[in-house]
C-alpha positions, 0 to 999 in steps of 0.5 A, spaced: 499 500 500 502 506 498 503 511 503 501 518 503 507 523 503 506 528 509 509 535 507 510 541 512 508 547 508 510 554 510 506 560 508 504 564 514 507 566 520 508 561 525 508 564 532 514 562 536 514 557 542 515 560 549 521 556 550 524 557 544 532 558 544 535 563 540 542 564 540 546 570 540 552 568 536 551 565 529 555 562 524 554 564 517 554 559 510 553 562 503 550 557 498 549 557 491 542 555 489 543 548 484 536 545 483 539 539 480 543 537 487 541 537 494 546 542 498 549 540 505 549 545 510 551 545 518 546 547 523 546 547 531 542 542 534 540 546 540 538 553 537 534 556 532 538 557 525 536 562 520 535 560 513 534 565 507 534 566 500 538 572 497 533 577 493 527 572 494 522 569 499 521 562 502 514 561 501 514 553 503 518 548 506 517 541 506 520 535 510 519 529 514 514 530 520 516 530 527 524 532 525 524 539 526 520 545 528 520 552 525 518 559 525 517 564 519 517 571 517 512 572 511 515 579 511 522 578 510 521 570 507 526 568 512 525 561 516 528 559 523 529 552 523 531 547 529 531 539 530 526 536 534 529 532 541 527 526 538 531 527 531 537 529 535 543 530 530 540 526 525 541 530 518 534 533 516 532 532 509 528 538 507 525 542 500 524 549 500 520 553 495 521 561 494 516 566 491 520 566 485 519 559 484 526 556 486 525 549 489 532 547 492 533 541 496 537 541 502 541 536 507 542 540 514 547 537 519 545 538 526 551 539 531 553 542 537 556 548 534 553 555 534 547 557 531 547 558 523 545 563 518 544 559 511 544 564 505 542 561 499 544 565 493 541 564 486 546 564 480 545 569 475 540 567 470 538 561 474 533 556 470 527 553 474 525 546 472 520 548 467 525 553 464 530 546 464 524 543 460 523 538 466 516 535 465 512 531 471 514 525 468 521 526 469 521 526 476 519 521 481 513 520 485 514 524 491 518 530 487 512 530 482 507 531 488 512 537 491 512 540 485 504 540 484 503 543 491 508 548 489 504 550 483 498 550 487 500 554 492 503 559 487 496 559 483 499 556 477 494 551 476 488 550 472 482 551 477 477 544 477 470 543 478 470 536 481 465 535 487 469 532 493 466 529 499 466 533 506 472 531 511 470 531 518 476 531 523 475 532 531 476 539 534 476 542 527 472 545 522 474 544 514 471 548 508 473 546 501 475 552 497 477 549 491 481 544 486 486 545 482 488 540 476 494 537 473 497 531 469 492 526 472 492 529 479 487 534 483 489 538 489 484 539 494 484 546 498 481 546 504 480 552 510 481 549 516 479 552 523 480 551 530 473 550 533 476 549 540 477 554 546 485 552 546 491 551 542 491 545 537 497 542 534 496 541 526 499 534 524 498 532 517 496 525 519 490 528 523 487 530 516 489 524 512 484 520 508 484 514 504 486 516 497 491 522 499 497 522 496 501 528 499 498 532 504 501 539 506 499 544 511 501 551 512 502 551 520 504 546 525 499 549 530 493 553 531 490 558 536 483 558 538 479 560 532 485 561 528 485 558 520 490 555 516 490 552 509 490 544 507 493 542 500 491 535 498 494 531 492 490 525 489 489 522 483 484 526 479 479 520 478 479 517 485 
């Protein structure tokens, strides 16, 4: 049975937790963007590490659920990331997407060093996957789904008219907003509201239903009455 890919989508500002530790000193690393390779950088295991794209804004970050916590500033497009205690010093494999459509895979290696500042710089006249002529069929399945969600977030896909069944999750109110369609897939966009009087964790697996291929959420927590968006990739005829 194929497992769904859970993606940590980062679009809105995520409030910092009260126990967040911010380092006073950081170590800077500058990496040149290469969308055909996974870049490696070092990060601190005990502090929040800053990740930014020069001249651009990070709008989404995808990675394995439970391996890291993050905060974001939607004004500057910077991301602050820290490994979870459960992950420890295991490398983090993440993918970021920027406002200008750049997709970059990263391998972040935690250590006991100082907090890191990682600056990604695009080379002159860099080409996006579309410009390189990479069709969906040239990517593996997970890469396809990540690429499709990126296009949905940026509003680059055609809007579909498929009627979808309602989703019901305890403590949340879900409202179907729209569908996007592309290459045999449909991306369902849902608005999620915390229907309780207490803050709630927002986990991708909570919203999974059979037939979901990939799930991406904007945030990892919601205050009472707060809302966020859920993106779900499914086969178009499912």
